[in-house]
MARVO-40828 format. One record per residue (C-alpha): residue number from 1; residue in three letters; x negated, y negated, z negated. Coordinates in pm, whole numbers. Each point is the difference from the previous one (the first is absolute). Example, Ala and Ser with C-alpha at 12.3 -4.5 7.8 and 13.67 -1.06 7.14 Angstrom:
# residues 2
1	ALA	-1230	450	-780;
2	SER	-137	-344	66;
//
This chain:
# residues 666
1	MET	9	5	-19;
2	ASN	-151	-340	109;
3	GLN	15	-316	-203;
4	ARG	266	-166	204;
5	LEU	257	286	-43;
6	SER	-75	27	-378;
7	TRP	74	-376	-43;
8	ARG	311	28	215;
9	LEU	112	274	-225;
10	ALA	-89	-197	-325;
11	PHE	211	-305	112;
12	ARG	285	225	112;
13	ASN	18	171	-333;
14	LEU	-16	-312	-185;
15	LYS	296	-133	205;
16	ALA	190	318	-18;
17	TYR	-30	-1	-381;
18	HIS	88	-359	-57;
19	ARG	248	68	-273;
20	LEU	-286	128	-212;
21	ASN	-293	-218	121;
22	LEU	168	-338	-8;
23	PRO	107	5	-375;
24	TYR	-335	150	-70;
25	ILE	-199	-275	173;
26	PHE	210	-266	-149;
27	SER	-11	125	-361;
28	VAL	-358	89	-15;
29	SER	-107	-326	149;
30	LEU	222	-188	-251;
31	MET	-174	196	-289;
32	PHE	-337	-51	138;
33	ALA	85	-370	54;
34	LEU	84	-29	-377;
35	GLU	-312	191	-96;
36	TYR	-202	-266	221;
37	VAL	180	-295	-179;
38	VAL	-125	151	-336;
39	LEU	-355	45	105;
40	SER	-8	-323	151;
41	LEU	104	-189	-292;
42	ILE	-256	202	-222;
43	SER	-271	-133	230;
44	ASN	123	-363	55;
45	ASP	-214	-255	-156;
46	TYR	296	-234	-92;
47	VAL	160	262	-205;
48	ARG	-327	130	-160;
49	GLU	-99	-356	-114;
50	ARG	337	-99	-140;
51	HIS	165	325	-128;
52	ALA	-277	212	-156;
53	ILE	230	273	-128;
54	LEU	184	50	327;
55	PRO	-257	189	211;
56	THR	-18	260	-286;
57	ILE	375	34	-19;
58	MET	29	24	389;
59	GLY	-297	245	3;
60	ASN	220	251	-193;
61	GLY	295	-91	219;
62	ALA	-215	76	335;
63	ILE	-93	350	-151;
64	ILE	366	78	-82;
65	GLY	119	-126	339;
66	GLY	-260	160	193;
67	PHE	87	334	-172;
68	PHE	363	-20	90;
69	THR	-74	-103	341;
70	ILE	-236	310	75;
71	LEU	287	217	-153;
72	PHE	250	-143	231;
73	VAL	-200	17	307;
74	ILE	-90	368	-60;
75	TYR	370	85	-84;
76	ALA	107	-163	338;
77	ASP	-256	156	190;
78	ASN	81	366	-136;
79	PHE	364	-70	92;
80	TYR	-88	-126	350;
81	GLN	-233	316	83;
82	LYS	253	238	-140;
83	GLN	250	-115	262;
84	ARG	-263	48	254;
85	LYS	-132	331	-66;
86	GLN	231	174	236;
87	GLU	-83	-233	262;
88	LEU	-373	75	-51;
89	GLY	58	379	8;
90	ILE	152	-55	338;
91	TYR	-296	-177	117;
92	ASN	-218	275	-87;
93	ILE	228	258	166;
94	LEU	20	-207	323;
95	GLY	-373	13	20;
96	LEU	-142	-295	-186;
97	GLU	-308	103	-200;
98	LYS	-20	-112	-353;
99	LYS	-276	-248	98;
100	HIS	246	-172	235;
101	ILE	257	-24	-272;
102	ARG	-257	-125	-243;
103	ARG	-79	-278	266;
104	ILE	361	-101	40;
105	ILE	36	-21	-366;
106	VAL	-312	-210	-49;
107	ASN	135	-235	264;
108	GLU	321	-37	-166;
109	GLN	-163	-87	-320;
110	MET	-240	-249	154;
111	ILE	311	-177	142;
112	LYS	180	-7	-330;
113	PHE	-314	-98	-183;
114	LEU	-60	-301	230;
115	ILE	355	-116	-4;
116	ILE	20	29	-392;
117	THR	-325	-163	-58;
118	ALA	86	-302	228;
119	LEU	354	-25	-148;
120	SER	-114	38	-374;
121	LEU	-292	-272	32;
122	LEU	212	-236	194;
123	ALA	297	49	-249;
124	GLY	-209	6	-278;
125	GLN	-162	-356	89;
126	LEU	330	-160	51;
127	LEU	175	148	-307;
128	GLY	-321	-61	-200;
129	ALA	22	-352	72;
130	LEU	346	-32	-99;
131	ILE	-63	203	-319;
132	PHE	-313	-200	-87;
133	LEU	214	-334	2;
134	ALA	283	160	-186;
135	LEU	-263	154	-263;
136	ASN	-156	-337	-59;
137	LYS	341	-168	-33;
138	ILE	105	284	-258;
139	MET	-331	-88	-210;
140	GLY	60	-372	28;
141	GLN	-243	-92	246;
142	VAL	151	-238	236;
143	GLY	-130	-173	316;
144	VAL	-239	299	77;
145	PRO	-107	-16	371;
146	LEU	68	300	223;
147	MET	-352	-10	123;
148	ALA	-99	129	-351;
149	TYR	129	331	122;
150	SER	-218	108	282;
151	PHE	-43	327	176;
152	SER	-202	270	-215;
153	ALA	-208	205	203;
154	ILE	-112	227	-287;
155	SER	370	70	-69;
156	ALA	66	79	366;
157	ALA	-284	239	-1;
158	ILE	136	175	-300;
159	ILE	349	46	139;
160	VAL	-149	133	337;
161	GLY	-223	236	-194;
162	ILE	271	135	-213;
163	HIS	233	44	298;
164	LEU	-273	154	207;
165	ALA	-89	251	-281;
166	ILE	371	93	-26;
167	GLN	20	63	379;
168	VAL	-309	213	-20;
169	PHE	116	206	-289;
170	LEU	338	60	181;
171	TYR	-179	106	325;
172	LEU	-223	247	-181;
173	LYS	299	144	-186;
174	LEU	179	58	352;
175	ARG	-305	142	169;
176	PHE	-33	237	-274;
177	GLN	360	103	38;
178	LEU	-51	41	382;
179	TRP	-301	215	-61;
180	ARG	183	211	-273;
181	TYR	344	80	180;
182	ASN	99	143	319;
183	PRO	254	-142	248;
184	ILE	278	244	-126;
185	HIS	-46	-141	-352;
186	TRP	34	-371	130;
187	LEU	332	109	198;
188	HIS	149	122	-329;
189	GLN	-148	-263	-238;
190	GLU	289	-238	51;
191	LYS	246	237	-117;
192	ALA	-191	104	-304;
193	GLY	167	-7	-337;
194	GLU	358	72	114;
195	ARG	40	301	-212;
196	GLU	239	-69	-283;
197	PRO	-198	-51	-324;
198	ARG	84	163	-336;
199	GLY	-119	-262	-233;
200	ASN	-250	113	-283;
201	LEU	208	-42	-331;
202	LEU	-314	15	-206;
203	PHE	-153	-287	188;
204	GLY	296	-199	-24;
205	LEU	23	33	-377;
206	VAL	-377	-101	-25;
207	GLY	81	-312	199;
208	LEU	281	-73	-214;
209	ALA	-203	43	-303;
210	MET	-267	-226	118;
211	VAL	252	-293	109;
212	ILE	144	21	-358;
213	ALA	-339	5	-148;
214	GLY	-82	-316	210;
215	TYR	317	-170	-103;
216	LEU	-57	58	-359;
217	THR	-381	-109	42;
218	ALA	125	-313	151;
219	ASN	244	-77	-273;
220	GLN	-221	24	-296;
221	ASN	-63	-288	-254;
222	VAL	-365	-58	32;
223	GLN	-248	-286	-43;
224	VAL	-108	-181	320;
225	ILE	-344	125	25;
226	ASN	149	383	46;
227	ALA	246	-124	256;
228	ILE	-208	23	313;
229	PRO	-116	376	-81;
230	LEU	361	96	-57;
231	LEU	125	-167	313;
232	PHE	-259	189	200;
233	ALA	86	328	-176;
234	ALA	388	-43	48;
235	VAL	-60	-105	371;
236	ILE	-198	330	75;
237	LEU	263	213	-196;
238	VAL	299	-164	185;
239	ILE	-149	7	349;
240	ILE	-97	370	-35;
241	GLY	326	86	-158;
242	THR	206	-190	271;
243	TYR	-172	207	277;
244	LEU	62	331	-170;
245	ILE	365	-85	-65;
246	PHE	72	-119	369;
247	ARG	-182	323	119;
248	ALA	176	233	-221;
249	LEU	296	-114	-214;
250	ILE	174	-210	288;
251	ILE	-16	317	222;
252	ARG	146	214	-301;
253	LEU	279	-272	-26;
254	LEU	85	51	379;
255	LEU	-8	369	-39;
256	ALA	235	-27	-297;
257	LEU	237	-199	206;
258	LYS	-14	257	272;
259	ARG	108	261	-219;
260	ARG	328	-195	-81;
261	PRO	229	119	256;
262	ASN	248	-289	-75;
263	TYR	-256	-268	76;
264	TYR	-235	176	264;
265	TYR	255	116	239;
266	GLN	156	-340	56;
267	PRO	-105	-113	344;
268	THR	-209	-308	-95;
269	HIS	-158	169	-279;
270	PHE	-67	311	182;
271	LEU	-196	-196	278;
272	THR	-191	-230	-244;
273	LEU	-120	265	-228;
274	SER	-96	230	282;
275	GLY	-186	-273	181;
276	MET	-197	-111	-315;
277	LEU	-87	325	-151;
278	TYR	-205	165	281;
279	ARG	-259	-277	-3;
280	MET	26	-138	-337;
281	ARG	-356	142	-79;
282	ALA	-149	-263	222;
283	ASN	260	-270	-83;
284	ALA	-78	32	-372;
285	ILE	-345	-139	29;
286	SER	119	-304	200;
287	LEU	297	-71	-228;
288	ALA	-190	23	-306;
289	SER	-275	-230	152;
290	ILE	286	-257	99;
291	ALA	120	22	-365;
292	ILE	-342	-68	-139;
293	LEU	-58	-287	246;
294	SER	332	-160	-83;
295	THR	-78	14	-366;
296	GLY	-327	-182	53;
297	VAL	177	-251	195;
298	ILE	270	-83	-261;
299	LEU	-276	4	-280;
300	VAL	-249	-220	175;
301	LEU	272	-239	127;
302	GLY	161	1	-340;
303	LEU	-348	-86	-170;
304	THR	-69	-264	251;
305	THR	356	-170	-35;
306	SER	-10	0	-363;
307	LEU	-350	-136	14;
308	PHE	107	-295	213;
309	ALA	331	-76	-197;
310	SER	-216	-10	-324;
311	MET	-266	-214	166;
312	LEU	263	-256	68;
313	SER	161	-17	-349;
314	GLN	-321	79	-226;
315	PRO	-146	-349	-15;
316	LYS	292	-147	-180;
317	GLN	1	303	-248;
318	ILE	-374	-67	-88;
319	ILE	23	-380	-55;
320	GLU	317	-145	-84;
321	THR	-110	-342	84;
322	ASP	-236	-123	290;
323	TYR	-324	-1	-196;
324	ARG	-153	154	-300;
325	ILE	-321	-92	-202;
326	SER	-126	249	-248;
327	THR	-271	94	-229;
328	GLN	-104	297	-225;
329	SER	-337	-113	-153;
330	PRO	-59	159	-315;
331	ASP	-195	-328	-97;
332	LEU	324	-168	-56;
333	ASN	48	-47	-382;
334	SER	358	-110	-2;
335	ASP	322	-62	208;
336	GLN	-84	-365	-21;
337	ASP	-331	52	160;
338	ALA	172	210	289;
339	VAL	263	-289	42;
340	GLU	-273	-258	29;
341	LEU	-183	204	271;
342	LEU	306	55	182;
343	ASN	96	-373	-25;
344	GLN	-332	-58	169;
345	GLY	108	201	271;
346	LEU	320	-168	49;
347	GLN	-180	-317	13;
348	LEU	-208	120	293;
349	ALA	307	137	168;
350	ASP	179	-348	-33;
351	GLN	-276	-146	202;
352	GLU	107	197	320;
353	LEU	377	29	-37;
354	GLU	292	-140	-212;
355	LEU	95	221	-280;
356	THR	397	64	-43;
357	GLU	-7	244	-300;
358	HIS	-222	204	-199;
359	PHE	21	241	-304;
360	TYR	-278	207	-199;
361	HIS	12	359	-45;
362	GLN	-207	269	-187;
363	SER	-45	365	19;
364	PHE	-262	270	-41;
365	SER	-87	350	155;
366	SER	-147	314	-138;
367	PHE	-19	382	25;
368	ALA	208	257	-186;
369	SER	107	343	-16;
370	LEU	376	123	9;
371	GLU	95	307	-182;
372	ASP	344	102	-151;
373	GLN	139	-363	37;
374	ARG	-321	-130	-175;
375	LEU	-231	-253	136;
376	SER	-348	29	-150;
377	PRO	-317	-199	57;
378	ILE	-278	159	202;
379	GLU	-361	-91	-91;
380	PRO	-165	-156	305;
381	ASN	-198	243	225;
382	THR	198	301	-122;
383	LEU	272	203	170;
384	PRO	339	119	-109;
385	GLN	20	352	-158;
386	ASN	214	288	126;
387	GLY	365	-89	-22;
388	GLN	-58	-366	4;
389	VAL	55	-227	303;
390	GLY	-234	-287	34;
391	VAL	186	-338	75;
392	TYR	-111	-381	57;
393	LEU	198	-189	-254;
394	LEU	121	-371	83;
395	VAL	153	-174	-297;
396	GLU	162	-359	-14;
397	PRO	219	-174	-277;
398	LEU	360	-66	78;
399	SER	-46	-384	-8;
400	ASP	-258	21	284;
401	TYR	211	257	175;
402	ARG	295	-241	1;
403	ARG	-201	-293	131;
404	ARG	-142	208	272;
405	THR	321	180	133;
406	GLY	299	-222	-110;
407	GLU	172	285	-154;
408	ARG	197	-59	-331;
409	VAL	-53	322	-190;
410	GLU	-9	36	-378;
411	LEU	-196	232	-205;
412	LYS	4	117	-356;
413	ALA	-297	61	-217;
414	ASP	-14	364	83;
415	GLU	96	-33	355;
416	ILE	-202	-25	334;
417	LEU	37	12	362;
418	LEU	-175	280	179;
419	SER	-63	115	364;
420	ALA	-237	248	167;
421	ASN	-104	10	361;
422	ARG	-21	361	33;
423	PRO	275	289	-28;
424	ASN	-234	226	-187;
425	ILE	-7	-268	-300;
426	GLN	318	142	-220;
427	ILE	100	-262	-258;
428	LYS	355	-7	-117;
429	ASP	156	-183	-264;
430	LYS	-279	-39	-253;
431	VAL	-385	-60	7;
432	VAL	-270	1	-264;
433	LEU	-276	-266	57;
434	ASN	-280	115	-198;
435	THR	180	46	-342;
436	LYS	316	-202	41;
437	SER	328	115	158;
438	TYR	181	-211	235;
439	ASP	349	34	164;
440	ILE	8	-48	375;
441	GLN	250	-262	81;
442	GLY	-37	10	376;
443	PRO	-252	-31	294;
444	VAL	-244	-252	91;
445	LYS	171	-109	310;
446	HIS	-314	-222	116;
447	THR	-313	158	-81;
448	LEU	-351	-187	-36;
449	GLY	-182	259	182;
450	TYR	-11	81	384;
451	ASN	-175	244	228;
452	ILE	-97	194	-306;
453	GLY	-141	338	128;
454	VAL	48	171	-330;
455	GLU	268	60	-234;
456	ALA	98	-320	-178;
457	ILE	249	-104	-283;
458	SER	126	-365	-28;
459	ILE	131	-111	-341;
460	VAL	154	-311	-144;
461	VAL	-26	-22	-367;
462	PRO	239	-229	-199;
463	ASP	-235	-255	-153;
464	SER	-363	-114	-21;
465	GLU	-47	194	-314;
466	SER	71	318	167;
467	PHE	-196	-111	297;
468	GLU	-313	-49	-226;
469	SER	70	334	-177;
470	VAL	12	211	305;
471	ARG	-293	-174	144;
472	GLN	-216	84	-317;
473	ALA	112	344	37;
474	PHE	-93	53	358;
475	PRO	-383	-116	32;
476	THR	-166	20	366;
477	VAL	-320	-177	-74;
478	ASN	-297	208	-110;
479	ASP	-340	-172	-82;
480	PRO	-254	255	153;
481	GLN	-269	-119	-248;
482	THR	177	-4	-323;
483	LYS	273	263	114;
484	GLN	255	-215	-167;
485	VAL	344	-21	130;
486	TYR	184	-334	59;
487	PRO	363	-78	49;
488	ALA	87	-43	390;
489	PRO	-42	-365	112;
490	ILE	331	-226	30;
491	ARG	51	-90	368;
492	TYR	121	-352	1;
493	ALA	161	-160	297;
494	VAL	191	-296	120;
495	TYR	261	21	280;
496	PHE	78	-299	212;
497	ASN	164	-108	315;
498	GLY	-105	-320	232;
499	GLU	165	-179	278;
500	ASP	-298	-64	236;
501	ASP	-212	226	216;
502	GLY	-190	257	-213;
503	GLU	-258	87	247;
504	ALA	-231	-269	-138;
505	LEU	55	137	-344;
506	THR	-81	347	104;
507	LYS	-330	-122	136;
508	GLN	-84	-127	-353;
509	ALA	2	370	-121;
510	GLU	-374	-34	-85;
511	ASP	66	-312	-214;
512	PHE	244	184	-219;
513	ALA	-265	289	-27;
514	ASN	-251	-242	-135;
515	LEU	223	-82	-271;
516	GLY	44	362	-79;
517	LEU	355	14	156;
518	GLU	134	240	252;
519	PHE	232	-178	259;
520	GLU	287	174	195;
521	SER	265	-108	239;
522	ARG	300	185	124;
523	GLN	-99	-59	371;
524	GLU	-344	122	-90;
525	ILE	129	315	-137;
526	GLN	241	73	298;
527	ASP	-308	-57	240;
528	SER	-213	244	-212;
529	LEU	300	256	6;
530	PHE	20	-31	368;
531	GLU	-376	25	22;
532	ILE	-28	311	-210;
533	ASN	330	186	132;
534	GLY	15	-155	358;
535	GLY	-223	289	110;
536	LEU	210	268	-163;
537	LEU	295	-175	175;
538	PHE	-164	25	331;
539	LEU	-129	356	-50;
540	GLY	354	121	-104;
541	ILE	152	-160	317;
542	VAL	-254	161	225;
543	THR	22	346	-175;
544	SER	357	-19	29;
545	LEU	16	-79	369;
546	ILE	-241	292	71;
547	LEU	217	230	-203;
548	ILE	319	-111	181;
549	LEU	-160	54	328;
550	GLY	-119	321	-104;
551	THR	351	98	-106;
552	GLY	165	-110	301;
553	LEU	-248	180	217;
554	MET	50	321	-176;
555	LEU	372	-29	23;
556	TYR	-12	-77	368;
557	TYR	-220	292	70;
558	LYS	217	225	-204;
559	GLN	309	-92	181;
560	ILE	-185	67	331;
561	SER	-95	331	-129;
562	GLU	342	84	-109;
563	GLY	151	-114	332;
564	LEU	-249	224	178;
565	ASP	86	301	-195;
566	ASP	379	-40	-2;
567	ARG	28	-121	377;
568	LYS	37	363	144;
569	ASN	218	110	-275;
570	PHE	247	-274	35;
571	GLN	-2	42	383;
572	ILE	78	374	-46;
573	MET	286	-96	-240;
574	LYS	148	-236	256;
575	ARG	-9	277	258;
576	VAL	198	227	-205;
577	GLY	272	-254	-48;
578	LEU	-103	-189	-328;
579	GLU	186	-311	-22;
580	ASP	-230	-332	13;
581	GLN	179	-139	-295;
582	LEU	-111	284	-217;
583	ILE	-359	-3	134;
584	LYS	-20	-369	-90;
585	ARG	130	58	-345;
586	THR	-250	280	-24;
587	ILE	-281	-212	91;
588	ARG	119	-285	-223;
589	SER	9	246	-298;
590	GLN	-355	124	74;
591	ILE	-150	-318	42;
592	LEU	158	-119	-333;
593	TRP	-154	288	-193;
594	VAL	-353	-94	155;
595	PHE	48	-359	-76;
596	ILE	172	-17	-331;
597	LEU	-195	275	-186;
598	PRO	-341	-182	2;
599	LEU	160	-339	-85;
600	ALA	187	149	-305;
601	VAL	-323	185	-111;
602	ALA	-190	-335	45;
603	ILE	230	-187	-210;
604	LEU	-10	256	-287;
605	HIS	-358	0	12;
606	THR	-5	-395	-5;
607	LEU	242	-4	-319;
608	ALA	-221	272	-190;
609	ALA	-337	-186	81;
610	SER	154	-349	-79;
611	LYS	-71	12	-372;
612	LEU	-378	81	31;
613	VAL	-46	-202	317;
614	PHE	196	-320	-82;
615	ASN	-27	-10	-375;
616	ASN	-340	90	-45;
617	LEU	-208	-48	332;
618	LEU	179	-330	101;
619	ARG	-15	-158	-335;
620	MET	-351	73	-14;
621	ILE	-62	-225	289;
622	GLN	273	-259	-108;
623	THR	272	-54	-241;
624	VAL	326	85	165;
625	HIS	364	-8	-138;
626	THR	203	317	16;
627	VAL	270	-186	182;
628	THR	-230	-104	257;
629	ILE	-135	333	43;
630	VAL	345	170	32;
631	LEU	120	-254	251;
632	SER	-311	31	227;
633	VAL	25	401	-2;
634	VAL	351	-19	64;
635	GLY	-33	-252	278;
636	VAL	-289	217	154;
637	ILE	210	319	-6;
638	VAL	294	-174	173;
639	GLY	-231	-178	259;
640	PHE	-189	325	61;
641	SER	327	196	33;
642	ILE	117	-231	279;
643	CYS	-332	18	166;
644	TYR	28	384	-20;
645	LEU	340	-8	149;
646	ILE	-128	-195	267;
647	TYR	-254	269	69;
648	TYR	294	245	-3;
649	TRP	208	-189	230;
650	PHE	-302	-45	251;
651	THR	-136	363	-8;
652	SER	334	141	9;
653	ARG	69	-151	332;
654	ILE	-322	149	117;
655	TYR	107	337	-120;
656	TYR	342	-18	168;
657	GLN	-176	-96	321;
658	LEU	-227	295	-33;
659	ILE	298	230	-59;
660	ASN	173	-112	305;
661	GLU	-287	23	242;
662	ARG	-87	282	209;
663	ASP	-346	162	-42;
664	LYS	-261	-233	118;
665	ALA	-318	-156	-135;
666	LEU	26	-273	-286;
//
């Protein structure tokens, strides 16, 4: 065979199988384009100079996105080659040698490689420019020139290298199969797996036990430091268990329905169950994969949405006024000294903007151990013992809490307000602070701490005497030379508002530091939150897009596979007189099984993982209210379900078209 003929056959095959090749080229190009965007932002000088943390975060995202992209490309190619094995066997029987078939395959891969590479780099550069501007806007950087985002030759080389390595791997795999099997095997390979499976009950029960174990693992009350290992263990258990359940228990369920005469021998049920059972062994893997991918989409989008909603509301929760000046110097001998120092800070602020109101506030923080409703002091540089939970304690008197929040709450001498930031901190109606017992009158609605990555408890005590008593009981300062322990220093602060532009005041942060004061503004905190979490937000969006594309690609190819398997069967049914309406009902019932089952499993997995993922991991990144999390997750589930239904509608149309077509190439 000469080169011209091999190229002609390669182009003919690509055109003949356009229903497989066009979605493959589009999806893979977009995945590689997103990967290029992430890599180009990592190497971008503007990003590296102004957002030091972002390249590290995106580096992790590039690894995750690249891993999923490689998996999707291999999955799509495996499906594509499976549909063509009968054709390759016919080529061999008609006289083409295996070296000729290899040449045709190499030509096809080269054509797709060049098209995908060109599209991915072009789309990546265009999409990257838009994302670059959007990312800087998210992080509060306005007026950024588009010229700051230039073409990244290194990122393009990495994308081309990864894609080339995948194509070489796929070619070597197919070449090995061509060498191993004879033409008769190729002719019968397309129909492999049609024997009705039995379903291994033991495997199914093991899978069910693993999923339940994963759910229990994800719903433990644990400290934040243990959340990530538990999440990893739960994910592994649920993924393996899901595959085993789909491979065994669902087959057993279909067989059980088949053994019920009143159900099975209804026309629609008979055709649906018969059609699904004989190929469920192959379907089980793809259905379980779709369920796992859908779970990933919902969780990642839920995390991203919750994080974004929190980033918008968090600054008002951190500082109740526009500005705050504070000091925690142990050298201050009295409250009067602290007030005089804060007044110096106010005088400095008054030079830059007109102050409208201000108030003073005091608090302290320390470490404690919680055990049996008792909070006890921990000596510095020691760890809690077995059965104890180490917590970060934030305490303020009631009068200061009222000034800070505006709440009109009353407390008796033996009452306090108390809130914890983690569900594993279980404190009910009473708590003992060192030796004195207090009744918990209610929660601290507006806590002092934010973005605390460990277990923390906020407490409001009734008066200044209780405040000083608790402070003396919970020391945090340890002199390394004398080994003497001192009470925790009081944090003195003044909150204030101003009418003028605060940018000039923000620039005076060094002057405040020279006085021994820490200056904070609400706008500065919001910028900091977006700086820290903007990269995570971007990473969540990109990862979600890759997962959604992969899920759609798998659903599309699955429907193509179903249509090819069912086409001849339904054509035979038409010839023997089966009504078109009954065939349509059967098709609709079968497709609903395929679509609804993975979605239902994904929602169940999400609900089971929500406690560990949202209450621990998300709050380790940033403080997020439960209402925000619930609304975000529900919104994501509804939105993804709508997207899933769009996939259902689109792929169902392809399925119907295949059923009604006569035998011809895709």
